[in-house]
N, C-alpha and C positions, 0 to 999 in steps of 0.2 A: 649068674651073669656074667662075663668078663670085663672088664672095666673097657675092652677096645670094642666088644657090643653094643654096650651103653653107649659111646661114644658117637659107633655108628649112629646108630638111635637118633639120637638128640639131635644128629647133622639130616639127619631124613626129618625129621619132625620141622628144624628151621626149613627146608627145601618145601615143603610139603607143604604144608600152611602158608609157606609167603607164595607160591606157587596161585594163593587159593586167591589171600589180598590184592595181591594183582591182578586177578578178573574181576571184585565185585570192589577194588578201592574207591569211593567216591569219588576223591580228586582226581587220579588217575582215568576214571573211566569217565570223568563229564559229567557227574551224578549234579556237585556243585562247582563252585570254582567261578561263574559267570554272575559276580559280582551288580548288586542294581542299588546298595548302599554307597560304594566308593567311588563307584561307574568304574574301575578298572576288574582283569583278569585275578584272582589271588596270587597267582605267581607272579604277576608285575606290580603287585597290587605298593605303592609309595606309601610306607608309613614314616619313614623320614620327614616327607614333607609336615604331615599332619602334626607330628612334635615341635617342629620348627615355627607351624604359624600356630602353636599352642604357647610357646614359648615369645612369639613377639607379639602373641594382644595377652595375654598373661589376663585372661580375665577375672575380675575381680567377685561377678555375680555368679553364686552357690551353683543357680541351673545353668549357666551357661557351661560353668567349668565341670559338670558332671556331663554335658551333653559332648562336649572337645574330649574326655578324658573316653569315655564308652567307646566312642570314634578308632581312638588310638587302641583301648584295648584289644576290640572288634578286629582291625588293622593287622596287632601284633599275631594275633592267634590265626586267622585265618590264612595270613604266612605264613607260619611257624608249622602250622598242618600241611598244607601242601608244601613246603621243602621238602620237608623231614620224610614222610609217607613216599616221595620220589626216591630219597637217597638211605631212609632203610630198608621200606626193600626190597631193593637195588644191592646194599648191601648183604643183608641175610640172602636173596638167590645165591653169591658169592661164596659166602661163608658153607652155606647149607652145602650145595656143588663140592665147591673145592674137601672141606671136611669132609665132605660122605666119600669122596673119588677115592682121596686116601685111608679112612677106614676098611672102605670095602676089599682095599688091594693089600693091607693088610691082615683082614680077615680071610682071606686065600693063601696066603703066608709069602705073599712078598713086599720088597724092601723091610720086611722086619729090623733092620738098619736103623730102620729111618724111624723106628718109631718115638724116640726120643723128642727125634726136631718135627714129629707131627703130633704129640702131645704139648708142644711148645704151639705151634703153629692154629691147636685147636684152645689155647691158655689164652691168647690175645683176640684171636678172632670171637668167643665166647664173648670173652668181656667188651668190644668196642660193639659188637652185636647188639649185645645187654644194651650197653650207652645208646645206641641210638634209637631203639625199638620201643626201649620208653621212653626218652624224651618224644617219642611222636602217640605214645600212648597217652600222654599230658596234655599235649595239643589237641588230639581228638577229643577227650576227656570234657578240655575246656570247650570247643564250638558245639560241641554235642550236648551238652546239657545248659548251653546260652541263648539263650533268647535272638536267633539269628537265623532264623530259616527262613523269614518274609512272606509266614504268616500268620493274620490278625488273631489276634488270641482270642477263645469262645469256651462256651462251657459244656457240659456235655451233650447238652439239646442242643448246642451250637447257638447260645445267648450270649451278647456283648452287652447289652445296655436296657438296661429298665428303667419304665416309666416313674417318674417323683412321681406324681400325684395321680390322682385315677381322673380320665379326659384330659388333663394335660397333654402340650404337646415339647417337655423336659423329659427327654429323657437321660440317667443317671451311667456312666462312663464304669464297667463294671472291674476294667483293668487298665485303669490310667492311672498314672505315675507321677507327684510334681517335683519328683524329685531330677525333671528336668534328662530320666534316661533316655538316653535315642531310641533303642531299644525296646522299651518301657509300651504294652500292647502287644508283642510278638509274642509267637509261641516258637518253646524251644523244639531242637532240632529230635528231642528225648522226648516227645509226647509227641509225637508225629504221627506215631502207630494207632493214636483213638481216633473212634469212630467219627468222633466228629472235621477231622479231619482229612476225611477221606471218603470215598463214593461209598453212599448207602443209600440201595432203592427207597423211596418213599420217607427221605430221613425227618423233611417237613412238609404236615402234610396242607389239604388245598386250605384251608383258611388262613393259612398264617402267608399267602403270596405278597400281600401288599403288605409287611412285614420285613423279608425277609433282605438284605443289605444285594446292593446290584452298585458294582467299579462305572462304567456307563452312565448311572441315574445316580441316584442317592449315596451312593460311599461312605454311610454313616460311617463305617468301621476305622475308614484311615484320620475322619474327622475326631473319632475317639482317642487317638492315639495323641491332639496337642489338646483334650479342655477334659472338665471333669463331667460337664454335660453337653447334653447337643440335645436340638431339634427333631423331632420324627413326626410320626401321621401317631393323633390324636386317637386314634380308632385302633390303637399297636400298644399290649400292655408290656411286652418285650419287644427288645430289635435285636434280628437273625443275621448269623453271621450269612457271606453271600456260599450259595450250596457249590461243593466240590463234585466234579464229575466224573475225574481223576484218582487213579493209586500212588500218584509218585512221590505224594509224601510218603506212604508208608515202605516203598522202595526206599529213601530216603534212610529213614529210620534202621531199617533192613542190615542196609549195605554199614552206618555207620556203629551200630551193635556190634553185628558179627567183623567188623576189623577187630575191634575194641576188645574185642573178645581172643581174636587169633593170636592178636598182636602181645596181648598178657600170655600168652601158652608157649609167641617162640619168646621170649624175654626169658620166661621159666625153661626153656629148651637154650637158651643162650648160657644159662646161668648151668644150666649141665652141662655142657660141652666146657665151658672152661671151667671148671669141676674134675672132671672126666680128664680133659686135657693136661692138668696139673699134677694128676696122677699115672699119668704116663709116662712124664717127664722125668718125674720123682724114678718109676721104677717104672718104666719099658719095657722088664719082662711078663710082668705079666698083662699082655696084654692079651 
């Protein structure tokens, strides 16, 4: 297979996979981005204000410091992912289309005297595309594996707290974190494909009705984020998270993971585009 055909295939791969990414990207398609933590959409969230507030306060308490630092990290990551999803996808679409079109013309023996310039264009575009897409992959991975989903963490049975002593009203919060991390007790986006975060028929038995959390009444899970123990019903041995009747969380997981994998392949295709572009620039006669 000639260098020119491989150059064309890399460009087509970038174009095709990026079109798919555009149709499923979690930010572009509005699946995430309406932030409930910082009360601003991801695209206009003001991370600099958080940093300035942190510097002005200069917290001495370790928990308070951790509390503010986790918000700054979160803000930086979601803003970076938002900006890079648009930037990387748009550039990759342009790169794939331009290089693919030029490569196709050369395959039909048109503009053969332009092959050297085509190689140079491919080299530059491949490098730029790789850098932008790889940065997006980093931000996507950081958000995907962070506890930023807004869904309260629970085990495979939906339990988030267990009774301390038999028949007592005190319950130990299983996911409480004493470090001051603002996102402690929250599930990761990478966990949202699990059964406890999505609809499952008869996930809880009828005998557990009084032990299931409700945001409108008990709100036990929210209390567990801020304290190691909470008061619950003495008749329960475990407290269960509020039942989820949607598949929205699975959809978020699928979109994050798919764009992450496809973007990694696009990174490889950009490397190939740059490599074969360089070879064509050096030896245009080998197209």
